[in-house]
N, C-alpha and C positions, 0 to 999 in steps of 0.2 A: 385040426382047425383049418379051415379054409379058406383064406381073404380072399374076394374078388372086388375089384373096381367097377364104376359105370362111368363115360365119360356124358357131355351134352350130347353125342351122335345115338347114344346107346350103344357104343362098343364097351365089351367087357375086357377086363384084363386082369390077368394072374399070373404067380408064378409056376412054371412046370420042371419039370426035368426031360433034361438032352441026353440022353448018351452019357449018363453018370455026372452032369453039372447041371446047374441051375441057371435059369432066365427067365424074364418077364416076354409073355406070349398075347397076344390080345387078338377076341371074335369078331368080326366085324358083325352090325344089328341086324337078328336072321339067319345068320349062318350058325353050321358048328364046327366047322374048321378054323383050328387055331394056327397065327400066324408069328413064326420070332418077330420081336422090336429089336430094331437096328441098330438104336441107340443103347442097348445095353449090354453090357459084359455079360460071359457066362462065369460062374460064379460057382467054386467047389461046393459051397453048400448052402441049403434053402432060405436060411437065414439072409445070407449076403445078400443076393436075389431080393430078397424081400423087403431090407431095409433100401435097396435102390427104385421097385417099385413104388412103396410109401414114399419118397420123398421127392418121388415123379409127381406122383399120384393128390400130393399136397400143394404143389406149386400149380399145377393142372385143376385145381378144384373138381377133383371127382368124387361119387359117391363111393363111401366104404359100405361092404356088403362083407358078415362072419358067418361061417356055415360050420358044420362039423361034417 
């Protein structure tokens, strides 16, 4: 299951793997390149990183999209 969030600018946010760790990344509207979100810590598992992004998305009113 892949969880992706969208903000009011159309930017996408999701958790991705980075050298064996996990972190939130964003992709600006119309692009395919993902960038690391600087305010998030590297986590040892995907669930912790997803919890960080879920909290951030709730505070900022992001739209959630779940896909397989």
